[in-house]
DRENPA-3360 file (N, C-alpha, C; in nm, 2 decimals, always signed):
BEGIN
1 = MKSISCLV = +7.29/+4.36/-13.35/+7.27/+4.46/-13.25/+7.15/+4.42/-13.17 ~ +7.17/+4.35/-13.06/+7.06/+4.30/-12.99/+7.06/+4.36/-12.85 ~ +6.96/+4.44/-12.82/+6.95/+4.51/-12.69/+6.80/+4.53/-12.67 ~ +6.92/+4.52/-12.66/+6.80/+4.56/-12.63/+6.82/+4.55/-12.50 ~ +3.26/+5.82/-12.50/+3.29/+5.89/-12.62/+3.18/+5.97/-12.65 ~ +3.25/+6.05/-12.60/+3.15/+6.15/-12.64/+3.13/+6.13/-12.79 ~ +3.01/+6.11/-12.83/+2.98/+6.08/-12.98/+2.90/+6.19/-13.03 ~ +2.94/+6.26/-13.14/+2.87/+6.37/-13.20/+2.84/+6.33/-13.35;
9 = TLSLGFLA = +2.72/+6.34/-13.39/+2.68/+6.30/-13.53/+2.66/+6.43/-13.61 ~ +2.72/+6.43/-13.73/+2.70/+6.53/-13.83/+2.63/+6.47/-13.95 ~ +2.53/+6.53/-14.01/+2.46/+6.48/-14.12/+2.54/+6.49/-14.25 ~ +2.61/+6.60/-14.27/+2.67/+6.63/-14.40/+2.81/+6.69/-14.37 ~ +2.90/+6.67/-14.47/+3.02/+6.74/-14.47/+3.13/+6.68/-14.38 ~ +3.24/+6.75/-14.37/+3.35/+6.70/-14.29/+3.37/+6.79/-14.17 ~ +3.41/+6.73/-14.06/+3.43/+6.80/-13.93/+3.55/+6.90/-13.94 ~ +3.52/+7.02/-13.89/+3.63/+7.12/-13.89/+3.68/+7.15/-13.75;
17 = EQALASCG = +3.60/+7.11/-13.65/+3.64/+7.14/-13.51/+3.76/+7.05/-13.47 ~ +3.83/+7.10/-13.37/+3.95/+7.03/-13.32/+3.94/+7.02/-13.17 ~ +4.01/+6.93/-13.11/+4.01/+6.92/-12.96/+4.15/+6.91/-12.92 ~ +4.18/+6.93/-12.79/+4.31/+6.93/-12.74/+4.35/+6.79/-12.70 ~ +4.38/+6.70/-12.80/+4.41/+6.56/-12.78/+4.55/+6.55/-12.72 ~ +4.56/+6.48/-12.61/+4.69/+6.47/-12.54/+4.72/+6.34/-12.48 ~ +4.83/+6.33/-12.41/+4.87/+6.20/-12.35/+4.76/+6.15/-12.25 ~ +4.68/+6.24/-12.20/+4.57/+6.20/-12.11/+4.44/+6.17/-12.19;
25 = HGTSLLER = +4.45/+6.16/-12.32/+4.33/+6.13/-12.40/+4.26/+6.00/-12.36 ~ +4.13/+6.01/-12.35/+4.05/+5.89/-12.31/+4.04/+5.87/-12.16 ~ +4.10/+5.96/-12.08/+4.09/+5.95/-11.94/+4.00/+6.07/-11.89 ~ +3.98/+6.08/-11.76/+3.89/+6.19/-11.71/+3.96/+6.32/-11.73 ~ +4.09/+6.32/-11.76/+4.16/+6.45/-11.79/+4.12/+6.51/-11.92 ~ +4.08/+6.42/-12.01/+4.05/+6.46/-12.15/+3.96/+6.36/-12.22 ~ +3.83/+6.40/-12.24/+3.74/+6.31/-12.30/+3.78/+6.29/-12.45 ~ +3.75/+6.17/-12.49/+3.78/+6.13/-12.63/+3.66/+6.17/-12.72;
33 = NVYTKRDT = +3.68/+6.25/-12.82/+3.57/+6.29/-12.90/+3.57/+6.23/-13.04 ~ +3.47/+6.15/-13.07/+3.46/+6.08/-13.20/+3.33/+6.13/-13.27 ~ +3.35/+6.15/-13.40/+3.24/+6.21/-13.48/+3.20/+6.11/-13.59 ~ +3.08/+6.11/-13.62/+3.03/+6.04/-13.74/+3.00/+6.15/-13.85 ~ +3.02/+6.12/-13.97/+2.99/+6.21/-14.08/+2.94/+6.14/-14.20 ~ +2.85/+6.20/-14.27/+2.79/+6.13/-14.39/+2.82/+6.21/-14.51 ~ +2.89/+6.15/-14.60/+2.93/+6.22/-14.72/+2.81/+6.24/-14.82 ~ +2.84/+6.30/-14.93/+2.73/+6.33/-15.03/+2.67/+6.21/-15.09;
41 = EGVTKRSV = +2.73/+6.09/-15.08/+2.68/+5.97/-15.13/+2.61/+5.89/-15.02 ~ +2.60/+5.95/-14.90/+2.53/+5.88/-14.79/+2.61/+5.78/-14.71 ~ +2.74/+5.78/-14.74/+2.83/+5.68/-14.67/+2.87/+5.75/-14.53 ~ +2.85/+5.68/-14.42/+2.88/+5.73/-14.29/+3.03/+5.69/-14.26 ~ +3.11/+5.78/-14.21/+3.24/+5.76/-14.17/+3.26/+5.82/-14.03 ~ +3.36/+5.76/-13.96/+3.39/+5.81/-13.83/+3.53/+5.88/-13.83 ~ +3.54/+5.98/-13.74/+3.67/+6.05/-13.73/+3.69/+6.09/-13.58 ~ +3.81/+6.11/-13.54/+3.84/+6.15/-13.41/+3.89/+6.30/-13.41;
49 = AISTFGYL = +3.86/+6.38/-13.31/+3.90/+6.52/-13.30/+4.05/+6.52/-13.29 ~ +4.11/+6.62/-13.36/+4.26/+6.62/-13.36/+4.31/+6.74/-13.28 ~ +4.44/+6.73/-13.25/+4.50/+6.82/-13.16/+4.50/+6.97/-13.21 ~ +4.50/+7.06/-13.11/+4.52/+7.20/-13.14/+4.65/+7.25/-13.10 ~ +4.75/+7.16/-13.07/+4.88/+7.20/-13.04/+4.97/+7.12/-13.14 ~ +5.10/+7.15/-13.14/+5.19/+7.08/-13.23/+5.33/+7.07/-13.17 ~ +5.43/+7.05/-13.25/+5.57/+7.04/-13.20/+5.67/+7.13/-13.27 ~ +5.62/+7.21/-13.36/+5.70/+7.30/-13.43/+5.66/+7.45/-13.42;
57 = GTQGPTHW = +5.75/+7.54/-13.42/+5.71/+7.68/-13.43/+5.63/+7.73/-13.31 ~ +5.53/+7.82/-13.34/+5.45/+7.88/-13.24/+5.34/+7.78/-13.18 ~ +5.33/+7.66/-13.24/+5.24/+7.56/-13.19/+5.31/+7.46/-13.10 ~ +5.45/+7.48/-13.09/+5.53/+7.38/-13.03/+5.54/+7.39/-12.88 ~ +5.62/+7.30/-12.81/+5.63/+7.30/-12.67/+5.67/+7.43/-12.60 ~ +5.75/+7.51/-12.66/+5.79/+7.64/-12.60/+5.68/+7.74/-12.59 ~ +5.57/+7.71/-12.66/+5.46/+7.80/-12.67/+5.33/+7.74/-12.61 ~ +5.33/+7.62/-12.57/+5.21/+7.55/-12.52/+5.14/+7.63/-12.41;
65 = HKLAEKNY = +5.21/+7.69/-12.32/+5.15/+7.76/-12.21/+5.08/+7.89/-12.26 ~ +5.11/+7.93/-12.38/+5.05/+8.05/-12.43/+4.93/+8.02/-12.52 ~ +4.90/+7.89/-12.55/+4.79/+7.86/-12.64/+4.66/+7.86/-12.57 ~ +4.66/+7.83/-12.44/+4.53/+7.83/-12.37/+4.56/+7.85/-12.22 ~ +4.47/+7.91/-12.15/+4.49/+7.94/-12.00/+4.51/+7.81/-11.93 ~ +4.44/+7.70/-11.97/+4.45/+7.58/-11.89/+4.58/+7.51/-11.91 ~ +4.67/+7.56/-12.00/+4.80/+7.50/-12.02/+4.91/+7.57/-11.93 ~ +4.86/+7.64/-11.83/+4.95/+7.71/-11.74/+5.07/+7.63/-11.69;
73 = ACGNGTHQ = +5.04/+7.50/-11.66/+5.15/+7.41/-11.60/+5.26/+7.39/-11.70 ~ +5.23/+7.39/-11.83/+5.33/+7.37/-11.93/+5.45/+7.46/-11.92 ~ +5.42/+7.59/-11.88/+5.53/+7.68/-11.87/+5.56/+7.72/-11.72 ~ +5.49/+7.67/-11.63/+5.51/+7.71/-11.49/+5.52/+7.59/-11.39 ~ +5.48/+7.47/-11.43/+5.48/+7.36/-11.34/+5.62/+7.32/-11.30 ~ +5.64/+7.26/-11.18/+5.77/+7.23/-11.14/+5.80/+7.08/-11.13 ~ +5.70/+7.00/-11.17/+5.72/+6.85/-11.18/+5.67/+6.81/-11.31 ~ +5.74/+6.85/-11.41/+5.70/+6.82/-11.55/+5.77/+6.70/-11.61;
81 = SPIDLNES = +5.71/+6.65/-11.71/+5.77/+6.53/-11.79/+5.78/+6.57/-11.94 ~ +5.88/+6.51/-12.01/+5.97/+6.41/-11.97/+6.09/+6.46/-11.90 ~ +6.17/+6.37/-11.84/+6.29/+6.41/-11.77/+6.41/+6.32/-11.82 ~ +6.53/+6.35/-11.78/+6.64/+6.27/-11.81/+6.64/+6.17/-11.69 ~ +6.64/+6.04/-11.72/+6.63/+5.94/-11.62/+6.77/+5.90/-11.58 ~ +6.80/+5.91/-11.45/+6.93/+5.87/-11.39/+6.91/+5.84/-11.25 ~ +7.02/+5.81/-11.18/+7.01/+5.76/-11.04/+6.95/+5.86/-10.95 ~ +6.96/+5.99/-10.98/+6.90/+6.09/-10.88/+6.76/+6.14/-10.92;
89 = SATSVRAG = +6.72/+6.11/-11.05/+6.59/+6.17/-11.09/+6.48/+6.07/-11.08 ~ +6.51/+5.94/-11.07/+6.40/+5.84/-11.06/+6.44/+5.73/-10.96 ~ +6.34/+5.66/-10.92/+6.36/+5.55/-10.82/+6.35/+5.41/-10.89 ~ +6.43/+5.32/-10.85/+6.43/+5.19/-10.91/+6.32/+5.10/-10.84 ~ +6.25/+5.03/-10.93/+6.15/+4.94/-10.88/+6.19/+4.80/-10.93 ~ +6.19/+4.70/-10.84/+6.23/+4.57/-10.87/+6.14/+4.50/-10.97 ~ +6.19/+4.41/-11.05/+6.11/+4.33/-11.14/+6.00/+4.26/-11.08 ~ +5.88/+4.27/-11.14/+5.76/+4.20/-11.09/+5.68/+4.28/-11.00;
97 = KVKIQIPN = +5.72/+4.40/-10.96/+5.65/+4.49/-10.87/+5.52/+4.54/-10.94 ~ +5.53/+4.56/-11.07/+5.42/+4.61/-11.15/+5.36/+4.49/-11.22 ~ +5.23/+4.46/-11.19/+5.17/+4.34/-11.25/+5.08/+4.38/-11.36 ~ +5.09/+4.32/-11.48/+5.01/+4.36/-11.60/+4.93/+4.24/-11.65 ~ +4.80/+4.27/-11.67/+4.71/+4.17/-11.74/+4.64/+4.24/-11.85 ~ +4.68/+4.21/-11.97/+4.62/+4.26/-12.09/+4.58/+4.15/-12.18 ~ +4.45/+4.12/-12.20/+4.41/+4.00/-12.28/+4.44/+4.04/-12.43 ~ +4.48/+3.94/-12.51/+4.49/+3.96/-12.65/+4.36/+3.99/-12.71;
105 = VESAEFEN = +4.36/+4.08/-12.81/+4.23/+4.13/-12.87/+4.23/+4.10/-13.02 ~ +4.11/+4.07/-13.07/+4.09/+4.05/-13.21/+4.11/+4.18/-13.29 ~ +4.07/+4.29/-13.23/+4.09/+4.42/-13.30/+4.08/+4.53/-13.20 ~ +4.12/+4.65/-13.24/+4.11/+4.77/-13.16/+4.11/+4.89/-13.25 ~ +4.05/+5.00/-13.20/+4.05/+5.12/-13.29/+4.19/+5.18/-13.28 ~ +4.24/+5.22/-13.40/+4.37/+5.28/-13.42/+4.34/+5.41/-13.48 ~ +4.39/+5.52/-13.42/+4.35/+5.65/-13.47/+4.47/+5.75/-13.47 ~ +4.46/+5.85/-13.56/+4.56/+5.95/-13.58/+4.51/+6.08/-13.52;
113 = LGSTIEVV = +4.57/+6.13/-13.41/+4.52/+6.25/-13.34/+4.59/+6.37/-13.39 ~ +4.67/+6.36/-13.49/+4.75/+6.47/-13.54/+4.88/+6.49/-13.46 ~ +4.87/+6.48/-13.33/+4.98/+6.49/-13.24/+5.05/+6.35/-13.21 ~ +4.98/+6.25/-13.24/+5.03/+6.11/-13.22/+4.94/+6.01/-13.28 ~ +4.98/+5.88/-13.29/+4.89/+5.78/-13.32/+4.86/+5.70/-13.20 ~ +4.74/+5.65/-13.19/+4.69/+5.59/-13.06/+4.60/+5.47/-13.08 ~ +4.62/+5.37/-13.00/+4.54/+5.25/-13.00/+4.45/+5.26/-12.88 ~ +4.31/+5.26/-12.90/+4.22/+5.27/-12.79/+4.19/+5.14/-12.73;
121 = MEGKGGVT = +4.22/+5.13/-12.59/+4.20/+5.01/-12.52/+4.09/+5.01/-12.41 ~ +4.01/+5.12/-12.41/+3.90/+5.13/-12.32/+3.81/+5.01/-12.34 ~ +3.78/+4.95/-12.23/+3.68/+4.83/-12.23/+3.74/+4.70/-12.28 ~ +3.87/+4.70/-12.30/+3.93/+4.57/-12.35/+3.98/+4.48/-12.24 ~ +3.97/+4.53/-12.11/+4.01/+4.44/-12.00/+4.15/+4.45/-11.95 ~ +4.23/+4.55/-12.01/+4.37/+4.56/-11.96/+4.38/+4.62/-11.83 ~ +4.45/+4.56/-11.73/+4.46/+4.61/-11.60/+4.60/+4.59/-11.55 ~ +4.66/+4.70/-11.49/+4.79/+4.70/-11.43/+4.77/+4.72/-11.28;
129 = TINNKKYD = +4.84/+4.64/-11.20/+4.82/+4.65/-11.05/+4.96/+4.69/-11.00 ~ +4.95/+4.80/-10.92/+5.07/+4.86/-10.86/+5.04/+4.88/-10.71 ~ +5.12/+4.82/-10.62/+5.09/+4.83/-10.48/+4.95/+4.80/-10.44 ~ +4.89/+4.69/-10.50/+4.76/+4.64/-10.48/+4.65/+4.74/-10.53 ~ +4.68/+4.84/-10.61/+4.59/+4.93/-10.67/+4.58/+4.90/-10.82 ~ +4.45/+4.89/-10.86/+4.43/+4.85/-11.00/+4.41/+4.98/-11.09 ~ +4.47/+4.97/-11.21/+4.46/+5.08/-11.31/+4.42/+5.02/-11.44 ~ +4.31/+5.08/-11.50/+4.26/+5.03/-11.62/+4.34/+5.09/-11.74;
137 = LKQFHFHS = +4.38/+5.01/-11.84/+4.44/+5.06/-11.96/+4.34/+5.13/-12.05 ~ +4.37/+5.26/-12.07/+4.28/+5.34/-12.16/+4.32/+5.34/-12.30 ~ +4.45/+5.36/-12.32/+4.51/+5.37/-12.46/+4.66/+5.36/-12.45 ~ +4.72/+5.34/-12.57/+4.87/+5.35/-12.58/+4.90/+5.43/-12.70 ~ +5.00/+5.51/-12.69/+5.04/+5.60/-12.81/+5.19/+5.61/-12.81 ~ +5.24/+5.69/-12.91/+5.38/+5.69/-12.94/+5.44/+5.83/-12.95 ~ +5.57/+5.84/-12.93/+5.65/+5.96/-12.95/+5.78/+5.93/-13.02 ~ +5.81/+6.01/-13.12/+5.94/+5.99/-13.19/+6.01/+6.12/-13.21;
145 = PSEHTFNG = +6.14/+6.14/-13.17/+6.22/+6.04/-13.09/+6.16/+6.03/-12.95 ~ +6.23/+5.94/-12.87/+6.18/+5.92/-12.73/+6.18/+6.06/-12.66 ~ +6.08/+6.07/-12.56/+6.07/+6.19/-12.48/+6.17/+6.18/-12.36 ~ +6.16/+6.07/-12.29/+6.25/+6.05/-12.18/+6.39/+6.02/-12.24 ~ +6.49/+6.06/-12.17/+6.63/+6.02/-12.21/+6.69/+5.94/-12.09 ~ +6.79/+5.85/-12.12/+6.86/+5.78/-12.02/+7.00/+5.83/-12.02 ~ +7.03/+5.90/-11.91/+7.17/+5.96/-11.90/+7.20/+6.04/-12.02 ~ +7.10/+6.12/-12.07/+7.12/+6.21/-12.18/+7.10/+6.14/-12.32;
153 = EHFPLEMH = +7.07/+6.01/-12.33/+7.06/+5.95/-12.46/+6.91/+5.93/-12.50 ~ +6.88/+5.98/-12.62/+6.75/+5.96/-12.68/+6.75/+5.82/-12.75 ~ +6.63/+5.77/-12.78/+6.61/+5.65/-12.86/+6.50/+5.68/-12.96 ~ +6.49/+5.60/-13.07/+6.41/+5.63/-13.18/+6.26/+5.64/-13.15 ~ +6.21/+5.56/-13.06/+6.06/+5.56/-13.03/+6.03/+5.53/-12.89 ~ +5.93/+5.59/-12.84/+5.88/+5.57/-12.70/+5.73/+5.54/-12.70 ~ +5.68/+5.44/-12.63/+5.54/+5.41/-12.62/+5.49/+5.44/-12.48 ~ +5.38/+5.51/-12.47/+5.32/+5.54/-12.34/+5.18/+5.46/-12.33;
161 = MVHQAADS = +5.17/+5.38/-12.23/+5.05/+5.30/-12.20/+4.98/+5.37/-12.08 ~ +4.88/+5.44/-12.11/+4.81/+5.53/-12.02/+4.70/+5.45/-11.94 ~ +4.71/+5.45/-11.81/+4.62/+5.38/-11.72/+4.55/+5.48/-11.63 ~ +4.43/+5.45/-11.58/+4.36/+5.53/-11.48/+4.29/+5.44/-11.38 ~ +4.30/+5.48/-11.25/+4.24/+5.40/-11.14/+4.10/+5.46/-11.12 ~ +4.03/+5.39/-11.03/+3.89/+5.43/-11.00/+3.89/+5.57/-10.94 ~ +3.99/+5.61/-10.87/+4.00/+5.74/-10.81/+4.05/+5.85/-10.90 ~ +4.07/+5.82/-11.03/+4.11/+5.91/-11.14/+4.26/+5.93/-11.14;
169 = TISVLAIH = +4.34/+5.87/-11.05/+4.48/+5.89/-11.06/+4.54/+5.81/-11.19 ~ +4.64/+5.87/-11.24/+4.70/+5.82/-11.37/+4.84/+5.76/-11.35 ~ +4.86/+5.64/-11.41/+4.99/+5.58/-11.42/+5.02/+5.55/-11.57 ~ +5.15/+5.57/-11.60/+5.19/+5.55/-11.74/+5.30/+5.45/-11.74 ~ +5.29/+5.34/-11.82/+5.40/+5.25/-11.84/+5.47/+5.30/-11.97 ~ +5.60/+5.32/-11.96/+5.67/+5.37/-12.08/+5.78/+5.27/-12.12 ~ +5.78/+5.26/-12.26/+5.88/+5.17/-12.32/+5.96/+5.24/-12.43 ~ +6.09/+5.22/-12.43/+6.17/+5.28/-12.53/+6.21/+5.17/-12.63;
177 = FQLCATES = +6.22/+5.21/-12.76/+6.25/+5.11/-12.86/+6.38/+5.15/-12.93 ~ +6.46/+5.05/-12.96/+6.59/+5.07/-13.03/+6.58/+4.99/-13.16 ~ +6.64/+5.05/-13.27/+6.64/+4.98/-13.39/+6.72/+4.85/-13.39 ~ +6.67/+4.75/-13.45/+6.73/+4.62/-13.44/+6.72/+4.54/-13.58 ~ +6.83/+4.48/-13.62/+6.82/+4.41/-13.75/+6.78/+4.27/-13.74 ~ +6.78/+4.21/-13.62/+6.75/+4.07/-13.60/+6.62/+4.03/-13.54 ~ +6.55/+4.13/-13.47/+6.42/+4.10/-13.41/+6.34/+4.23/-13.40 ~ +6.21/+4.21/-13.36/+6.12/+4.32/-13.34/+6.01/+4.29/-13.25;
185 = TPLLKALK = +5.96/+4.38/-13.18/+5.85/+4.36/-13.09/+5.72/+4.33/-13.16 ~ +5.66/+4.21/-13.14/+5.54/+4.16/-13.22/+5.43/+4.26/-13.22 ~ +5.40/+4.33/-13.11/+5.29/+4.42/-13.10/+5.30/+4.53/-13.20 ~ +5.42/+4.58/-13.22/+5.44/+4.69/-13.31/+5.43/+4.64/-13.45 ~ +5.48/+4.53/-13.48/+5.47/+4.47/-13.62/+5.33/+4.45/-13.65 ~ +5.24/+4.41/-13.55/+5.10/+4.39/-13.58/+5.03/+4.51/-13.62 ~ +5.08/+4.63/-13.57/+5.01/+4.76/-13.61/+5.05/+4.80/-13.75 ~ +5.16/+4.76/-13.80/+5.21/+4.81/-13.93/+5.11/+4.80/-14.04;
193 = PTLQAISQ = +5.04/+4.69/-14.06/+4.94/+4.68/-14.18/+4.83/+4.78/-14.18 ~ +4.80/+4.84/-14.06/+4.69/+4.94/-14.05/+4.74/+5.08/-14.06 ~ +4.87/+5.10/-14.06/+4.92/+5.24/-14.05/+4.87/+5.33/-14.17 ~ +4.87/+5.27/-14.29/+4.84/+5.35/-14.40/+4.69/+5.40/-14.40 ~ +4.61/+5.32/-14.33/+4.47/+5.36/-14.32/+4.44/+5.48/-14.22 ~ +4.54/+5.51/-14.14/+4.53/+5.63/-14.05/+4.64/+5.73/-14.09 ~ +4.67/+5.74/-14.21/+4.78/+5.83/-14.25/+4.73/+5.98/-14.24 ~ +4.60/+6.01/-14.24/+4.55/+6.14/-14.23/+4.50/+6.17/-14.09;
201 = PGSIAETG = +4.54/+6.29/-14.03/+4.49/+6.33/-13.90/+4.34/+6.32/-13.89 ~ +4.29/+6.26/-13.78/+4.15/+6.25/-13.76/+4.10/+6.11/-13.80 ~ +4.17/+6.03/-13.88/+4.13/+5.91/-13.93/+4.13/+5.80/-13.82 ~ +4.04/+5.70/-13.84/+4.02/+5.59/-13.75/+4.01/+5.46/-13.83 ~ +4.08/+5.35/-13.79/+4.07/+5.23/-13.85/+4.08/+5.11/-13.75 ~ +4.04/+4.99/-13.79/+4.05/+4.88/-13.70/+4.18/+4.80/-13.73 ~ +4.25/+4.77/-13.62/+4.37/+4.69/-13.63/+4.33/+4.54/-13.65 ~ +4.42/+4.46/-13.68/+4.40/+4.32/-13.68/+4.43/+4.27/-13.53;
209 = PLDFSSLI = +4.44/+4.14/-13.51/+4.47/+4.08/-13.38/+4.59/+4.14/-13.31 ~ +4.58/+4.17/-13.18/+4.70/+4.22/-13.11/+4.73/+4.13/-13.00 ~ +4.86/+4.09/-12.99/+4.90/+3.99/-12.89/+5.00/+4.07/-12.80 ~ +4.97/+4.08/-12.67/+5.05/+4.16/-12.58/+5.14/+4.07/-12.49 ~ +5.14/+3.94/-12.51/+5.20/+3.85/-12.42/+5.36/+3.87/-12.41 ~ +5.42/+3.88/-12.53/+5.57/+3.89/-12.52/+5.61/+4.03/-12.46 ~ +5.53/+4.13/-12.49/+5.56/+4.27/-12.44/+5.55/+4.26/-12.28 ~ +5.44/+4.20/-12.23/+5.42/+4.19/-12.09/+5.53/+4.11/-12.02;
217 = RKFTSMQL = +5.56/+4.00/-12.08/+5.66/+3.91/-12.03/+5.80/+3.98/-12.01 ~ +5.83/+4.06/-12.11/+5.96/+4.13/-12.11/+5.96/+4.25/-12.01 ~ +5.85/+4.32/-12.01/+5.83/+4.44/-11.92/+5.84/+4.40/-11.77 ~ +5.77/+4.29/-11.74/+5.76/+4.25/-11.60/+5.88/+4.18/-11.55 ~ +5.97/+4.15/-11.64/+6.09/+4.07/-11.60/+6.21/+4.17/-11.57 ~ +6.19/+4.30/-11.60/+6.30/+4.39/-11.58/+6.28/+4.49/-11.47 ~ +6.39/+4.55/-11.43/+6.38/+4.66/-11.33/+6.31/+4.78/-11.40 ~ +6.24/+4.86/-11.32/+6.17/+4.98/-11.38/+6.22/+5.10/-11.31;
225 = LTYSGSLT = +6.20/+5.22/-11.37/+6.24/+5.34/-11.31/+6.11/+5.42/-11.29 ~ +6.08/+5.48/-11.18/+5.96/+5.55/-11.15/+5.98/+5.69/-11.09 ~ +5.89/+5.78/-11.13/+5.89/+5.91/-11.07/+5.75/+5.97/-11.10 ~ +5.72/+6.08/-11.02/+5.59/+6.15/-11.04/+5.62/+6.27/-11.12 ~ +5.54/+6.28/-11.24/+5.57/+6.39/-11.33/+5.44/+6.45/-11.38 ~ +5.42/+6.45/-11.51/+5.30/+6.52/-11.57/+5.27/+6.46/-11.70 ~ +5.16/+6.50/-11.76/+5.13/+6.46/-11.90/+5.24/+6.53/-11.98 ~ +5.29/+6.47/-12.09/+5.39/+6.53/-12.17/+5.34/+6.62/-12.28;
233 = TPPCTEGP = +5.20/+6.64/-12.28/+5.14/+6.72/-12.38/+5.04/+6.81/-12.30 ~ +4.99/+6.92/-12.37/+4.90/+7.01/-12.30/+4.77/+6.93/-12.25 ~ +4.72/+6.96/-12.13/+4.76/+7.08/-12.05/+4.87/+7.06/-11.95 ~ +4.95/+6.95/-11.97/+5.07/+6.92/-11.89/+5.04/+6.90/-11.74 ~ +4.92/+6.85/-11.71/+4.87/+6.82/-11.58/+4.97/+6.74/-11.50 ~ +5.00/+6.79/-11.38/+5.10/+6.71/-11.29/+5.03/+6.61/-11.21 ~ +5.10/+6.51/-11.17/+5.04/+6.40/-11.09/+5.06/+6.26/-11.15 ~ +5.05/+6.24/-11.28/+5.08/+6.11/-11.33/+5.21/+6.05/-11.29;
241 = VFYVASKR = +5.21/+5.92/-11.26/+5.33/+5.85/-11.22/+5.38/+5.76/-11.33 ~ +5.50/+5.78/-11.37/+5.56/+5.70/-11.48/+5.64/+5.58/-11.43 ~ +5.62/+5.47/-11.50/+5.70/+5.35/-11.47/+5.77/+5.31/-11.60 ~ +5.90/+5.33/-11.61/+5.97/+5.33/-11.74/+6.06/+5.20/-11.74 ~ +6.05/+5.12/-11.84/+6.13/+5.00/-11.86/+6.28/+5.05/-11.86 ~ +6.36/+4.98/-11.79/+6.50/+5.01/-11.78/+6.59/+4.97/-11.90 ~ +6.53/+4.88/-11.98/+6.60/+4.83/-12.10/+6.51/+4.86/-12.23 ~ +6.58/+4.86/-12.34/+6.51/+4.90/-12.46/+6.45/+4.77/-12.53;
249 = FPIDVETY = +6.34/+4.79/-12.59/+6.27/+4.68/-12.67/+6.31/+4.70/-12.82 ~ +6.32/+4.59/-12.89/+6.36/+4.60/-13.03/+6.24/+4.64/-13.13 ~ +6.28/+4.72/-13.23/+6.19/+4.75/-13.34/+6.27/+4.74/-13.47 ~ +6.21/+4.68/-13.57/+6.27/+4.67/-13.70/+6.27/+4.80/-13.77 ~ +6.36/+4.82/-13.86/+6.37/+4.95/-13.93/+6.24/+4.98/-14.02 ~ +6.19/+4.88/-14.08/+6.07/+4.90/-14.17/+5.95/+4.95/-14.09 ~ +5.93/+4.88/-13.98/+5.81/+4.92/-13.89/+5.83/+5.06/-13.84 ~ +5.96/+5.09/-13.79/+5.98/+5.22/-13.73/+5.96/+5.33/-13.84;
257 = NAIKAIMK = +6.02/+5.31/-13.96/+6.00/+5.41/-14.06/+5.86/+5.44/-14.10 ~ +5.78/+5.33/-14.10/+5.63/+5.34/-14.13/+5.56/+5.42/-14.03 ~ +5.59/+5.40/-13.90/+5.53/+5.48/-13.79/+5.58/+5.63/-13.80 ~ +5.71/+5.65/-13.81/+5.76/+5.78/-13.82/+5.71/+5.87/-13.93 ~ +5.69/+5.80/-14.05/+5.64/+5.87/-14.17/+5.50/+5.93/-14.15 ~ +5.42/+5.87/-14.06/+5.28/+5.92/-14.04/+5.28/+6.01/-13.92 ~ +5.35/+5.97/-13.81/+5.35/+6.05/-13.69/+5.43/+6.17/-13.69 ~ +5.54/+6.17/-13.77/+5.64/+6.28/-13.77/+5.71/+6.30/-13.64;
265 = FNSRFVQN = +5.77/+6.42/-13.62/+5.84/+6.45/-13.50/+5.73/+6.49/-13.39 ~ +5.73/+6.43/-13.28/+5.63/+6.46/-13.17/+5.69/+6.44/-13.03 ~ +5.80/+6.50/-13.00/+5.86/+6.48/-12.87/+5.88/+6.62/-12.80 ~ +5.83/+6.62/-12.68/+5.86/+6.74/-12.59/+6.00/+6.74/-12.54 ~ +6.06/+6.86/-12.53/+6.20/+6.86/-12.48/+6.20/+6.82/-12.33 ~ +6.32/+6.77/-12.29/+6.35/+6.73/-12.15/+6.33/+6.84/-12.06 ~ +6.26/+6.82/-11.95/+6.22/+6.92/-11.85/+6.33/+6.93/-11.74 ~ +6.31/+7.03/-11.65/+6.40/+7.06/-11.54/+6.39/+6.95/-11.44;
273 = VAGEKNLL = +6.48/+6.94/-11.35/+6.48/+6.85/-11.23/+6.35/+6.88/-11.15 ~ +6.29/+6.77/-11.11/+6.16/+6.78/-11.04/+6.18/+6.87/-10.91 ~ +6.09/+6.97/-10.89/+6.10/+7.06/-10.78/+6.17/+7.19/-10.81 ~ +6.24/+7.19/-10.92/+6.31/+7.32/-10.96/+6.22/+7.40/-11.06 ~ +6.26/+7.52/-11.08/+6.19/+7.62/-11.16/+6.17/+7.56/-11.30 ~ +6.05/+7.59/-11.36/+6.02/+7.55/-11.50/+6.12/+7.62/-11.59 ~ +6.17/+7.55/-11.69/+6.26/+7.62/-11.78/+6.20/+7.73/-11.86 ~ +6.07/+7.73/-11.87/+6.00/+7.84/-11.95/+5.94/+7.95/-11.86;
281 = SGL = +5.95/+7.93/-11.73/+5.89/+8.02/-11.63/+5.94/+8.17/-11.66 ~ +5.85/+8.26/-11.68/+5.88/+8.40/-11.70/+5.89/+8.43/-11.85 ~ +5.89/+8.33/-11.94/+5.91/+8.36/-12.08/+5.77/+8.39/-12.15;
% end
């Protein structure tokens, strides 16, 4: 089947505060909050603030606009993400139009936000150039199942690589993954050994070496689909532009199950056609 920081220090105890960690985490839309804490034996540990929203029940997507006033767009915005990708909802971009430069790194911080798992790339030198405009790679995170659909079809996993330009505009490179018995994307396999270390929300660990070369080569060789949408998590800010790979990348079953077991279900439902009434408007 082939297809395919804000830093706060606490002297004692454990942090109880939470932050609204979202797809815009680590950008100007939402500051990343990391805390140090010293246990009773004097050992200092670091943790990241976790989300105050969820994906089930009254904390889920149908209630996000009720959780906080700043989440107004979640229930009233008219250009929300994710969407069903098809010929009328997105524009095709030729291969090579988006240029990506991400140096391989010896390690990066890998964290569990409660709402997703995220690799922090701030300061690592990752840059994507679109129409001669440069966007710095801030982080990449995951959603399972995929948030965007292709002509109504979901896939097991979706990765969002969140970038920000000097003028604060946001671009997101999105990749969908399909289960495959014969191959897997090296970048995801490289994250697997560190997954258990971030099994608890708020935890932070260091990855091993990360090689982006095969992912970049594949992404830049295929047609992309683009549209202007929103963050797919609170506060659902509109304006981010998505560039979605038109073909799926492979992931092996073992790596996918390891990611899913920690991250759980974290997918927002497909939104209305851009420009039309929000599906939750008036509810």
